[in-house]
C-alpha positions as CSV (number, residue, x, y, z in Angstrom):
1,M,7.0,-12.5,-21.0
2,A,9.2,-13.8,-17.9
3,T,10.5,-10.5,-16.8
4,E,6.6,-9.4,-16.3
5,E,6.2,-11.9,-13.7
6,I,9.2,-10.9,-11.6
7,R,8.2,-7.1,-11.5
8,P,6.7,-6.3,-8.3
9,H,3.0,-5.4,-8.5
10,V,2.0,-2.5,-6.8
11,L,-2.2,-1.7,-5.9
12,C,-2.4,1.9,-5.3
13,V,-6.1,3.2,-4.1
14,D,-6.6,6.7,-3.8
15,D,-9.6,9.1,-4.5
16,A,-7.7,11.6,-6.4
17,Q,-7.3,10.7,-9.9
18,E,-4.4,13.0,-10.5
19,I,-2.9,11.0,-7.7
20,L,-3.2,7.8,-9.0
21,D,-2.1,9.1,-12.6
22,V,1.2,10.6,-11.0
23,M,1.8,7.3,-9.1
24,Q,0.8,5.1,-11.9
25,E,3.4,7.0,-14.3
26,L,6.5,7.2,-11.9
27,L,6.4,3.6,-10.7
28,E,5.6,1.9,-14.2
29,G,8.8,4.1,-15.0
30,E,10.5,2.8,-12.3
31,G,9.6,-0.9,-13.6
32,Y,6.8,-1.5,-11.1
33,R,3.5,-3.2,-12.7
34,V,0.7,-0.9,-11.0
35,T,-2.9,-1.4,-10.8
36,T,-4.9,1.7,-9.4
37,S,-8.3,2.2,-8.0
38,I,-10.2,5.2,-7.2
39,A,-12.1,3.9,-4.1
40,P,-11.3,0.6,-1.8
41,I,-12.2,-2.5,-3.5
42,N,-13.4,-5.8,-2.0
43,L,-10.8,-8.1,-0.5
44,T,-11.7,-11.2,-3.1
45,R,-10.9,-8.5,-6.2
46,V,-7.8,-7.6,-4.4
47,K,-6.5,-10.9,-4.0
48,A,-7.4,-11.7,-7.9
49,I,-5.0,-8.7,-8.5
50,A,-2.6,-10.5,-6.5
51,P,-0.4,-7.5,-5.8
52,D,3.3,-7.6,-3.9
53,V,2.4,-4.5,-2.3
54,I,-0.6,-2.2,-1.4
55,V,-0.2,2.0,-1.3
56,Q,-3.4,3.5,-0.1
57,D,-4.7,6.9,1.3
58,I,-7.0,6.6,4.2
59,M,-9.2,9.6,3.5
60,F,-11.9,8.8,0.6
61,E,-14.3,11.4,0.1
62,Y,-13.3,13.3,3.3
63,D,-13.9,10.1,5.3
64,Q,-11.6,8.0,6.8
65,Q,-14.1,5.2,7.5
66,E,-13.5,3.3,3.8
67,G,-9.9,4.0,4.1
68,W,-9.4,2.3,7.7
69,R,-11.8,-0.3,6.9
70,F,-10.1,-1.4,3.8
71,L,-6.8,-1.5,5.8
72,T,-8.3,-3.2,8.8
73,L,-9.9,-5.9,6.7
74,S,-6.9,-6.5,4.4
75,R,-4.6,-6.9,7.6
76,L,-6.9,-9.2,9.2
77,D,-7.4,-11.5,6.0
78,P,-5.0,-14.2,6.2
79,K,-3.7,-14.3,2.2
80,L,-3.5,-10.5,2.6
81,A,-2.0,-10.1,5.6
82,R,1.6,-10.8,4.6
83,V,1.1,-8.4,1.6
84,P,3.0,-5.1,3.1
85,H,1.1,-1.8,3.4
86,I,2.0,1.8,2.5
87,L,-0.4,4.1,3.7
88,C,0.1,7.5,1.8
89,T,-2.1,10.3,3.8
90,G,-2.7,13.5,4.7
91,A,-4.4,12.7,8.0
92,T,-1.5,13.9,9.8
93,Q,-3.2,14.3,13.3
94,T,-4.8,11.1,12.7
95,V,-1.7,9.2,12.3
96,H,0.2,11.1,14.8
97,D,-2.5,10.2,17.5
98,P,-0.1,7.9,19.8
99,K,-2.8,5.1,20.1
100,M,-3.2,5.2,16.0
101,A,0.6,5.1,15.6
102,D,1.0,2.1,17.8
103,Q,-1.8,0.4,16.3
104,L,-0.4,1.2,12.6
105,D,3.1,0.0,13.9
106,R,1.5,-3.3,15.4
107,M,-0.3,-3.6,12.0
108,G,3.2,-3.6,10.0
109,V,1.9,-0.4,8.2
110,R,4.1,2.1,6.6
111,V,2.9,5.7,6.8
112,L,3.9,8.4,4.4
113,L,2.6,11.9,4.7
114,K,1.3,13.9,2.1
115,P,2.5,15.9,0.4
116,F,5.6,13.4,0.1
117,N,8.3,13.3,-2.1
118,L,8.6,10.6,-4.7
119,E,11.7,9.6,-4.0
120,D,10.5,8.7,-0.5
121,L,7.7,6.3,-2.1
122,L,10.2,4.6,-4.0
123,L,12.4,4.0,-1.1
124,A,9.3,2.8,1.2
125,L,8.6,0.4,-1.7
126,T,12.1,-1.0,-1.7
127,E,12.3,-1.3,2.1
128,V,8.8,-3.1,2.3
129,L,9.5,-5.4,-0.5
130,A,13.2,-6.5,0.6
131,A,11.4,-7.1,4.2
132,Q,8.8,-9.2,2.9
133,R,11.2,-11.2,0.7
134,L,13.3,-12.0,4.1
135,I,10.3,-12.7,5.6
136,D,9.4,-15.0,3.0
137,Q,12.4,-16.7,2.6
138,A,12.6,-17.2,6.6
139,G,9.3,-19.0,6.4
140,D,10.5,-21.2,3.6
141,D,13.3,-22.5,5.6
C-alpha cells in the first residue's frame, strides 16, 4: 500500500510495557507506523527496522548504562546518525547536568522529561521529522 510507505516510522524503546503500549496506541492513532522494544536493541536490528525517528528512555531496569550505550552507538553509526532521537526520560538530574545537556545538544538529541504531555511528544516528533526533511533536502541539492 503506497500510503504505508509515506507514514513516518517511529521506533520506541522503553523498559515499561505500559509506556510502550500508550505510545504505540497514540502514535498509530496519529498515523505513524510504530515498532516497540522493551530494551535497547542491536544496531543491525535498528538498521533493518529503518525508523524515521527513535524515541527512547535512558533508564533500563534502574540503570542508565544500556540507554546511554544505545544512544551513543546509534549517534556514532553513519547510517543511524541522521535518524532523529527523542529522549523521553525521568532522569531529570542527569539531563539537566550542564555537561550532559551540552553533550545531548551536540548530539542533536531532543529531550522530553517524564511525565510528559502526549501533545508535547507529538510536537517533538513533528519538529524533528520536519528538521530532518530539510537536512535531507539540502543534502540532495
